[in-house]
C-alpha positions as MATLAB code, in Angstrom:
seq = 'MTTSHKQLQLVLFDANDIPGLMDLSNSVGWDYDESEIKTVMMSGKIFGHKNAEGKIVSSAAIMTYDTNLAWSLCMQITED';
ca = [
       3.139   22.329   26.381;
       0.099   19.492   24.791;
       1.642   18.455   21.471;
      -0.690   18.010   18.537;
       0.097   14.209   16.544;
      -1.231   12.503   13.881;
      -1.435    8.780   14.334;
      -1.263    6.941   11.073;
      -3.169    3.255   10.626;
      -2.473    0.528    8.813;
      -5.440   -0.577    7.465;
      -5.224   -3.863    4.405;
      -5.770   -2.043    0.635;
      -9.143   -3.500   -1.639;
     -10.107   -2.948   -5.107;
     -11.551    0.433   -3.768;
      -8.040    1.574   -3.181;
      -6.239    1.365   -6.703;
      -6.187    4.637   -7.939;
      -4.927    5.920   -4.840;
      -2.874    3.125   -4.901;
      -1.470    4.350   -8.493;
      -1.275    8.177   -7.732;
       0.916    6.732   -4.719;
       3.500    4.656   -7.194;
       3.035    8.149   -9.736;
       4.236   10.504   -7.237;
       6.983    8.634   -6.510;
       8.215    7.654   -9.783;
       7.282    4.559  -10.421;
       4.231    3.022  -12.917;
       1.656    0.232  -11.411;
      -0.446    0.533  -13.595;
      -4.218   -1.289  -12.385;
      -3.649   -4.311  -13.421;
      -0.236   -5.101  -11.693;
      -1.698   -3.089   -8.153;
      -4.851   -5.727   -9.417;
      -2.419   -9.263   -9.248;
      -1.018   -7.953   -6.918;
      -3.698   -8.109   -5.065;
      -4.221  -11.984   -5.520;
      -1.274  -13.229   -4.910;
      -0.754  -11.635   -1.735;
      -2.165   -8.406    0.777;
      -1.485   -4.632    0.147;
      -1.622   -3.302    3.073;
      -0.705    1.223    4.078;
      -1.642    3.942    5.610;
      -4.628    6.772    4.877;
      -3.742    9.970    6.000;
      -6.763   12.285    7.347;
      -7.961   12.966    4.156;
      -7.510    9.678    2.940;
      -4.961   10.092    0.695;
      -2.637    6.827    0.685;
       0.532    7.483    1.545;
       2.505    4.182    2.274;
       2.315    1.027    0.823;
       4.114   -2.099    1.461;
       2.733   -6.468   -0.536;
       3.120   -9.329    1.035;
       2.746  -12.596   -1.130;
       2.729  -15.916    0.300;
       4.146  -18.459   -1.849;
       3.476  -21.326    0.518;
       1.299  -22.764    3.221;
       4.026  -22.242    6.110;
       8.146  -21.859    3.556;
       8.064  -18.461    1.804;
       7.414  -14.506    1.873;
       8.417  -12.108   -0.449;
       7.262   -8.246    0.634;
       7.009   -5.605   -2.266;
       5.327   -2.340   -3.403;
       7.122   -0.664    0.088;
       6.238    3.073   -0.645;
       6.115    6.204    0.610;
       5.230    9.562    0.069;
       7.695   11.908    1.310;
];
């Protein structure tokens, strides 16, 4: 028996991914706009997954506040 299993790779998003991150945000009823996402990218890193078609299906942002003290996890979004 063979099983077809699509694996998603974790990727680091950049400015080119902002429209897709806005689409993901809208898909769950959130309203992140371009300037908010740019601010998050300047303050930390946004990771997530893209499906086989290149559509962003998840995101999570990590922002550090000091070199070794604290961090914040935000923008956790997954599409159904």
